[in-house]
C-alpha positions, 0 to 999 in steps of 0.5 A: 811043025804042027803042034799038039796042045795039052790043056788043063785048068792052071797050066802048072801041073797036069798040062805041063807034066803031059807036055814034058812027058811027050817030049821025053818019050821022043813024041816030037820025033815020033809024030812030028808034032811040037808040044805045048800046053796051056790052061783054061783058067790061069794067068801067063808065066807061072812056073810049074808047081814043085811037086809037078817038077819032082813027079815029072823028073822021076819019069824023065821030063824036065819042067824047070823052064816051063811057064803058064800060058792062057788058051787063047783062040788063036792058039787053039785054032793054030794047034793041030791037036787039043788034048784035055785032061777031063771031060769038063775041060773038053766041054769048056773048050767046045763051048769056047771054040766050037770050030776046034771040036774036030781036033779035040780029045781027052788024054785018057777015057777018064778024068785025070784029077787035078793034083794042085795043092796035094802032096807028092804022091798025089802028083806021082799018081797024076803023073803016072796016069798022064804018061800012060795017056802021053805014050798011047797018043804018041803010039797012035800018032806016030808017022 
């Protein structure tokens, strides 16, 4: 199955929420794409942040099994789509993997601010933005 890879900075907040919400909305079945996520500046094995767990759960996504993963060249090239949370992420991925630009896009036209370190309301705002973008992606990519 082809993969849609959601990207953010640390892979503990935004991209895991996007991955989880994609699954929660039936995105894998509707698009034929397997959801995954990775970070541009992280270490492997970190759990999703506690507030991301709560905010995503309120929208129907379970992030309890999530563990962070650093974006590698192999993973970037293997993915069918790469979905960034900000324009800066987009630019960085283009810089690192210029051959992947044709399958790269941002989740929304505007940046989704990093909620890391914020309170639950900050995470809820980010989760709602991500949810909107994810539902739009599912609609666009549905078979």
